[in-house]
N, C-alpha and C positions, 0 to 999 in steps of 0.2 A: 842521604848520602852524608854520614856524619863526619868524614875526614876529607880534606882537601889534599889533593896529590901535587898542588902548585904551592909549595912553600920552601922554607929555607933548608929543609931536610930532603929536598927531592933528589939530591945527588947519591944517596945511599944511606948506610947505617941501619940500625935496628928499625927505626921508623919506617924506613924504605920497604924493609922486609914484610912488616905488619901490612903496610899498604898494598904491597903486591899481593899477598895472599888474600886480603879483602877483595880487591878488584877481581881477582880470579874467581872467587867464591860467588861474588855478585853477578858476574858475567855469565856463570853457569846457571844461575837462578833465572836471570832475565833472558838467557837464550831459551830456557824451557817455557817460561810463562808468557812472553811476548809473542812467541809463534803460536801459542794457542788462542790468544784472546785479542791480539792487536790493540792492546789498551793505549789509547791515545794519550792518556795522562802519564802513562809510563815512558812515553817516547822521549821527552827531554832528558830524563835521567839515564835512559838507555844510550842516548847520543853522548852523554858525558862519560858514561862506561866505556864506550867504544874508543873515546879519545884517551881515557886513562890507560885502558889496555895497550894501546898502541905505544903510548910513552913508556909504560912499564916494561913492555916486551923489547924496547931498544936501549934500556939501561943496563950498563955492563954489571955482569955477575948477578943480576936479580933472581933469575931462576935457581941458581945454585944457592944463593944465600937465604932465599925464603923457604926452600924446600917445596915450592908449590909450582907445578907446571902451569905455563900460560895456557889459556883455553884455545887450543888449536885443533878443532875438529877436523876429521878426514874430509867430510863433505861440507864445502862452505855453504852457510845459509845467509839470506839476506831478508831485509824488511824495508818497505818504503816509508819514508817519513816526510811529513809536511813542514816546509820551513815558514817563517813568519810572512814572506811575501807571497805565499801560495805556490811556490815552486816545490817540486817533489824530487827527492834525491834518494839513491840506494845506498843504504848503510849496512856494511857487512858485520855479521855478529862472529866473524872469525878474523884471523890476522890476514887473511888473504880473500879478496874478493875475485871470483872467477870472472875472466874476461868473457865477452860475447864468443870469441873464438874457442875458448876453452869449454863453454857450455855446449858449443856446436860439436866439438870433438867427443864430449862425453856422450852426446845423443847418438852420434855416428857409431861409437863403440857399442852402445846399448843395442842399436837397430842391427848391427852385425851378429851380436850375440844371440838376437832373435831369429836368425836365418834369414835376415835381409841383406842387402848390398848397397854400398856406396863406392863409387869409382875412386881410385887413389888420386884422380886428377882433381876431385872436388875439394877445393881449398877455401876455407873460411878465414878472412883476414881483412885488415884495414885497405881502404882503396888505395891509400899512399902508405906503403909499408914503412916509410921513414917518419910518417906523422901519426903518433898514436891518437890523435884528436880527430882524424879524419873517419868518415863513415865506414862501418863494416858491411862487407858484402860476400858473396860466394864467387870464386874466380876459378878458371881452369888453369891448373898448374902445368898442363902440357896439351899439345894439339889433340882435338878430338874431331871425329868425322861424324857427318850426319848419319843418324840412326844408332849411334853408339849408346849403350845403356849406361845411365848415370846413377840412378837410385831405385831401389826396390825397398819400399817400406811395407812389411807384412801387416796384414789387417788386424793381428793382434796388438800392434803397436800404435793402432788409430785410436783417438780419443773421441768417442761417438756414442750416442744414446740409441739403443736398439729400436726405440719408438721413431727415430727418423725426424724428432721434433727438435728444433733449434733450442728452444728454452730448456728441454730436458738435457741437451748437451751442456748448456750454460750451468744448469744445477750440478751435472756429473763433474764439470771442470772445478766448481767451487768446492765440492767434496774432496776432490784430489789435491787441490791447493791447500786445504786444511790438513790433509794428512801429511803434506810435505815429504820429508825423507822416508816416511812409511809408505808412500805411494808406490804402486806397480810400475807408474810412468815417471819415476823420481827424476831421472835426468831431464826429461822434458818439462816436468812441473817446476823443477829447481830454476830452468831457463825462464819459464813464464813468470815465476815469482820475482825473477830478477828484473823484469821490464819496468821501466819508469811509469809512475802512475800519471794519468792526464794526457795521454798522447791524442786522443779522439776529442773533437769538439763537444761531445755530449758529456765529458769529464772536465771541461774547462771551468775555471772560476767563474763566479756570477759575473764579474766584469769582463771577462774574455768572451762569455756567452753573448752578452749584450753587444759588444764591439763586432763581433762576427756577424750577428744579425743586422747590425746597422750597416756594415758594409755590402751585404746582400740585399739591403732595401727591404728587409723583413718580408722576404718571400718573391720579391720581384726578379731577383736573379737566382739561378739554381745553386745548390740542390734543395730539394724539399726538406723541411724540418731538420736544418743542419745540426742543432744543438740537443736533439732528442735521441734517446736509444732507439736504434733501428727496430728491435723486436718487442722492446717493452715487456721483458720477462717479469719484471717485478714492479709492483704498483708504488712502493715506497723503498726503493733499494738502499742498503748501506753502501758505504764506499767499497767495501769488500765484495759485495754482490755486484755492484756496478762495473767494478774492474773486471770481474769474471765475465760479465756479458760483453764488455767492450773487447776483451781479448778474444772471444768467439767472433765477434764483429769483424775485428780486424784480421783474423788469422785462419778462419775456417773456411772450407768448401761447404757451404750451407750448414749442414750439421756435423761436419767432421773436421777435426783437427789432426794435421798430419805433421809429425816431427820432422826436423831436418828440412823437408821440402818447403815449409813455411818460412825458412830463412833466407830463400831466393827472392831477390828484389824484382820489381816490376819495370817494364819498359817496352812500349809497343813499336810497331814498324820493323825496320830492319834490325832492331836491336834485340828483339825476341829470338832466342836461340834454343830454349829448352821447353818441353811440354809433356804432359801426361800422355803415354800411350794408349790407356784405356781410361774409360769414365771412372773417376774415384768412387762413384757410387755403385759400381759393378760389384756386387757381394762376392763374386767367384774370381775376381782378380785382385792382387796386391797392387798398391799404388806404385806404378812403374814410370819412370821419367827417362826421356832419351833426348839427345840433341836432335833438333829439327833442321839444322844446317851444320856446316863445318865451323868448329870454333878454334881460334888460334890461342896458343898459350899466353897467359896474362890477360885474356879477355873475361869481362865479368859475365856471369850467367844472369840471363833475365827470363823470366816467365811474363804471361800477360794475365792482369787481373779481370780483364773485361774483353778479351778476344780469345779465350781458352776454349777447350773442347767442351767444358761443362757450363759455360758462360751464358748460354741461351740468349735472351733479349738484352743482355748487357752489352751485346756487340753494338747495338743502335741506340740504347737508351741510357747509357751509363758512361759519363765523360770525366773529364778533369775535376769538375766540382764535386761529383759524387765520390771520386776516389778520395778527394780531400776529406769529406765527411765520414767516410768508412774505414780510411786507413790512415788518416792524420798527416798527409804531405801533399804538396803540389808536384804532380809528376813532371818528369823531364819530357823534352820533346820526343815524339809527336804528342800533342794535346788536342783534346776534342771538347767542344762546348755544344750543348743541345738546349734550345729555347722552344719547349713543345707548344706553348701557347701560340707563337708565331711560325711554327713548323719551319724552323730555322736551325741548321746543324752544320758545323764546319770543323775542320781540322787545322792546326798549325803545325808546320813541320819545317825542319831545315832543308835547304836545297842540297841536292846530291852533289852539286859541283862546288858549293861554297857554304860551309857549316854556319857562317856568320849571317846568311841570308834566310830570312823566314818567308815561307809561302803558305798561301791559304789554299785549303781544298774543300770545297762545298760538297758535303754529304747530303744535303737536301737540295732542292731547287733554289736558285739564287733568291735572295730576298726581295719582295716587291717594295714599293714606296713606303708602305705603312711599317713594315718590318724594319727597313733602313732607318727610318725616323726613331722606331724603338731603340735600335741599337745605338744610334748617335745620342739619345737621351741618357742612355746608361753611361756612356763615356763621360758626359758632362756631370753625372751624378758621381761616378767614381772619382773624377778629378776634385770635386767639392770634398768629398770623403777623405781624399788624400791631404788636402790642406788643412781642413778642419778636424775631424773626428780622430783620425789616425795620430796625428801629431799631439792633439790634446790628451790622448789616453795613453801615451807611451809609458808614462811612469805610473799608471794606475792599473796596468795589466801585467800579470807576469810576463816575463821577457820571452820565454819560449812560446807562449800563446800569441803575444804581440808579433813576434817574428814570422810565425806560421801565418797568421792573418794577412801581414803585409805581403807575404810571398804569393797568397792566392790573389790579393788585390791586384798586385802587379801583373800577374798572369792573365786575369780577367780584362785589365785596361789594355795592355798591349795586344792581346788577342783580339779585342773589339775593335781597336783603331785598325789593325791590319784587315780585318774582315770588312769594315765599312769603306776603306780605301779600295779594296778590291771590287766590292759590289757596285760602286759608284763608277768605275771606270767603264771605257767603251766595251761593247760586246766583243769586239775584235780581241780584246785582251783576255777574254775569259778562258780559263783552262778547257781544252777540248772535251775531257771527261764531263765537266760540269754542263757544257753546252749540251752534251748528248742526253744527260738525265733531264734537263730542262725540256728538251724536245721530246722525250718519252711522257713527261707529264702533259705536255701540250697535246701529244696524241691521245692520251687517256682522256683529257677534257673533251676533245673532239669527237671521240666515240661516244662519250656520255651525252653529248649535245644532240646526237641523232635521235629520232623518235623511239627507236626500238633498242639503242645501245646501252649496255650495261657493263660497267667495271665495278666489282664490289668495293664498298666504302671501306672494307676491313682489308684490303690489299694495298700494299706499298712496293712501288718500284725503287730499287735502291742497288748500290753496288754490292756484289757478293763479297768483294774485299775492300771495306770502306777505307782501310789504311792506305791502299794503293789503287785509287779509282782509275787512273790512267790506264792501267794494264788489267783492270778488272771487268769481267762480264757484268751486265745488269740482269736481275732477276726480280720475280715478284715474290713477296713475303707476306705472311699474315700477320697483321697487327693486333689481331684478337682472335679468340676462338670462332670458328665458322662452321656452322652445322651442315650436316649433309644434304639437306634440302635446298640450301641457298643456291643462288647462281653467281658463279664468280665472273665470267664473261659472257656477253651477247653481243657479237660483233656483226651488224647487219652486212649484207651483200653489198650495199651502196659504199661501204668504206673499204672494200677489197678492190685490188688492182686485177682486172682480167678483161679478156676479149670474149664477148658473148658468142662469137662465131668459131672461137678456137676449138679445134678438135683434137683430141688426144690421140697420139700415135706412139706406141710403145718402142718404136725405133728411136734409138737415142738422138740422132740428129734432128728429130722433129718433135721433141717433147715439149708440148705447149708453146709452140713458137709464136702464136698469136698474142698469148699473155705476156711473153718476154718483149714483144714489140710495142705493146700497149705500155708497159712499165718503162721502157726506153724512152717513149715519147714523153712520159710524164716527168721522168728525171731531167730530160733536156730542157723542159720549161721552168727555168729558175725563177722567173717573175711571178708565176702563179702556182699554185700547188696546195696540197693538203699538208698538214703537219707530219704525216707518215712520210711523205716524200722529202720533207725538209730534214726529217731525221736520217733517212738514208743518204741524202746528200751530204750531211754533216759527217756521217759514220765513214763514208768512203771518199770523202774530200772531192765530190763533183763539183766542177766550177769551169765554166767556159768551154764545155764540150768535152772536158778531160777528167780523168779519174785519178786522184792524187796518190792513191794507196789503200791498203787494207782490203782489197777485193780479191787478192789472191788466195783465198782459203780453201777453194776446191783444188785437188790435184791437176785438173785440167788447165788451171790457171798459174800453176807454178811457174817459176823462172826455169830457163833450160837447164841450168845446173841443178835446180831442185828435182826436176823430172828425171834427170840422169841418176841422181842419188837414190830417188824412190825405186827406180827400176832395178837398181843393185840390190836393194834390201828385198824386194819382192822376187828376186831371182829370174829376171826376165831373159829369155833366150829366144832364139828363132821360132820355138814352138810355143811361146807364150810364158807367162810368169808361173813359178813353182809354188807361190803362195797366193792365198785369196786377198782381194777379189780376182778371180780367174777369167774376167773379161778380156777381150782383145785390148791391146793397148791403144785403140782409138781414142778412148776417153782420156788417157794420159798424154797422148800426143797432141791434144787439142782439137780433135775432131768433134768433140761433143762437150759442152752444148753449142759450140761456136757456128755450127752449120745452120742455126736458125738465120734465115735470110741470107746465108751463103758468105757471111762476112766474118773475118777474124780481125780486122782492123779497126773497128769502130769501138773504142773502149767503153762507151756507155752501153751500147747493144751487148757487148760481151758481159758487162757487169749485170745487166738486166737478166740475161739468159742464166747466169750463175744463180742469181737470186730466186729466180722462178725454179731451177733445180732444187735448191735448198729448201724453199719456204712454201712451195705451192700445195695447197690441199684441194684436190679435185679441180685443178686448173686455175684456182684463184689464190692470190697472195693477200692474207689478212693481216692487218696491223696487230701489234702487241704479242701475238701468240708466239712469235719466234723468241720472245724473252721468257716463255714458260720453260723450265728445265726439263731435261729428258732423263728417264730411268727406266731400266728393265725390271728393277726390284719391285714385287708386289707389296713389300713392306713400306717402301718410300713413295711410290706413286700415290697420289691423293686425288687425282682429278681424272675425268673421262670427256672426251670430246665428241659432240655430235654436230654434224654438218648437214644442211638441207639447202633447198633453193632460197630460204630466207637469210641465211648466214651461217655463222659458227657459234655454238654454245659450248660453254665448259662448265662442268659442275663437279662437286666434290664426290668422290665414292665412300668417303668416310668423314668423320669429323677432323677438321684441320686445327691443330693447336696454334696458339699465338707463337710466332718466332719460326714457323715451319716455312720452307721454301715450296712454292707451289710447282709441283711436278707431274708430268704425264708420260706415258710411253708412246713415243713417235712410231713404234713399230706394231703394226697389226700382224700378230702371230699367225692369225687364221688365213690371211692372204699372202704375206710376204715372210713366211717362216724362215727362209734362207737369208734374210737381211740381217746379217751378223754385224759384228764390230768393224771389220774391214769395209763392208759395204757402207756402214754409217759414215766412215771416214771419206769414201769416194764420193758419196752423194751429198753429205751435209758438211764434211770438212772439219770434224773433230774426232778425237779417240775417246770412245766412252769410258768413264771412270769406274775402276772396280769397285769403288764404294756404292756405285748404283748398278753393277754388274755388267760384265762383259760376256759377250756370246761368240764363240769361235767355231767355225765349221770348215774343216780341212777336207774338202770332197774327195780329193785325190787319195788321201790317206784313210778316208771313211772315218773320221774322228770328229766328234761334236762335244763340246764341253762349255760349262760356264765358269767364269772366275768372279768371285765377289768378296766383299768385306762385310762383316756385321757392323751395325751402327756404332757399336761401342769398342770395336777392335780394328787394329790395322792388319792383322793376319790375314792372308789370302786363304779363301776356301776355293776347293776344286770339286766340281760336280760334273760327272758324266751325264749328258743329256741325250745321248743316243746309245747305240749298242757299243760295248766295249771295244776298244781299237785291237786290230789284228797285229800279230807279230811283225809282218811286213810293214803295216803302217807305222809301228813304233820305230822300225829301222830307218824308214823315210823321214820321219820328223827328226830323229837324231841327226841325220845327215843335214837336214835344214838348219838344226840348231848349231852344229859346227859351222856352217857357211855364215850364219848371222854372227856368230862370235869372230869369225874372220872379219 
């Protein structure tokens, strides 16, 4: 660079004209060359050229005097340069650097031009519009309703390798990034090229990597391999190749990069308000995003990176530390921590009543003494790290890396302190949901302790919604692939509750009354009992001869006002209900199953009779099996149940994949073909999910059909399972539809 622009002639004159022409020419050359080869030796000069161009373009009359236009390309380009302290900054090769919002708008325009859709309320802006230094997110510029369509990205706009191999997608991205403005994905590639280098720990400086590994105890604390590339696509990657791999790690859905949608931030719990409608891996569907709840104007849009429809095992094995490793930030509350070696996992969230109050939600069973000692040891370790290592390395590590590591350290330390404090308090103060999960595990251990008892080691009892365990059911899930020949459960008869002399009478008032009274007796004995009875007492708040709540799940146990409302819905009149189930209303009016022993006034007997109706198999109530999910869908059902005099056995009907919920069909179509969704509601107390198939039989209209959803679609499918409905039947159902609307 033979001429200095910083001298006495800087204000103008012939010298300034010559310098302006020279800078313009050099800028054009470097714009061309540096984009091709990212020559690190050229970068310092290039930086000076950027400064010079900026100075020249603001000098009065330079353009007119020099006769040379300043380099102002229509499409802004950028390159990432490394500074002397290891930080990375974006340097524009034009006089205008596109903001993140402008990059986002260019992608939106491009997607719309390709036949896609982006809702007008989808606004990319700073979290604080008055503060240009605040973070950028996606916000709703107007109220949105649950189900509103927000984004449709055509599959032609997705960046993905046909092989579905992640490393092939990395290589494809690298090729497109080299093409730059010539790429068919230019608006998206321009945005990715503008991203700062070094956001993920695998791209940290040597000092930053060492500090992070020290904070995590070199593998004692999660995540695993925090400073190594997740996929290892290159044996000795260049910075450019590593950057491409990290962009795929940070932004892809496995092997797929999705423009615009990847600009939405992550937050779990009540904050998640948008999600994909179909699996992004469905080749027949464009990527379709909708609101999953009502969203107020001004609210930020959040997806979930580990609780999403395509997340699989991430839901239980992927927490705050893993998000830090793969996305480069410590997530906002709620947070989740998983310590697999000690089988301890917990969440930290803000209280519903007070955002400043943090609460612990145990996602595993509460830690035993050994696990508590481990957690306490990590607290002391992190406190030592805080005093010594972090303070000592503040000036040795790039500030962006140091700040990120300190944020993770603080999240770990505060979370561990809350967890240990909660784990060491009296059992009385344990969250109700956690006590239930512990008692489920105790019941599992009890069954396994019997001579013939089996609960497969590859099964895990956990909350179906780990973010909201208090309101979540508990189910069984496979933690690894399970073969068709394996035994999932073998629950001996000695573990069941039953009356050996009980005789089945299909009159509702006498349905296994002996078993019901046997269960009532066991529930009443609060001093002695099995873990199974302890679990039921905890679940239904049985104490001192009373039932605290939670047992009114059958219509026969609804409150008086609840029964009246249900009667209205079913069209009850003097001749009986007009909608199924068509039984007389004795069951709704409390005559069934209460007439066991002729008493409606003993709450424990009433609860016991209810549980026998809900859970009995051949007159016996078996532990654990009531936690196995129900489905009518042959595609989803993965087990079959066999019952004999020795007990209950449950076996797979096909190979069960890791992460699958254990599902069975409670309905034996060969013997109770008319036991449809309304009958399940009457006898078991829940409405079957359309995801697992509903069956509807309208006997009076002679109509029988199924409602179901495919695994990767939320659209309802309708299938006649009997003869087509008559014209009169259609008219009758239309009248019922009008009544229900009223």
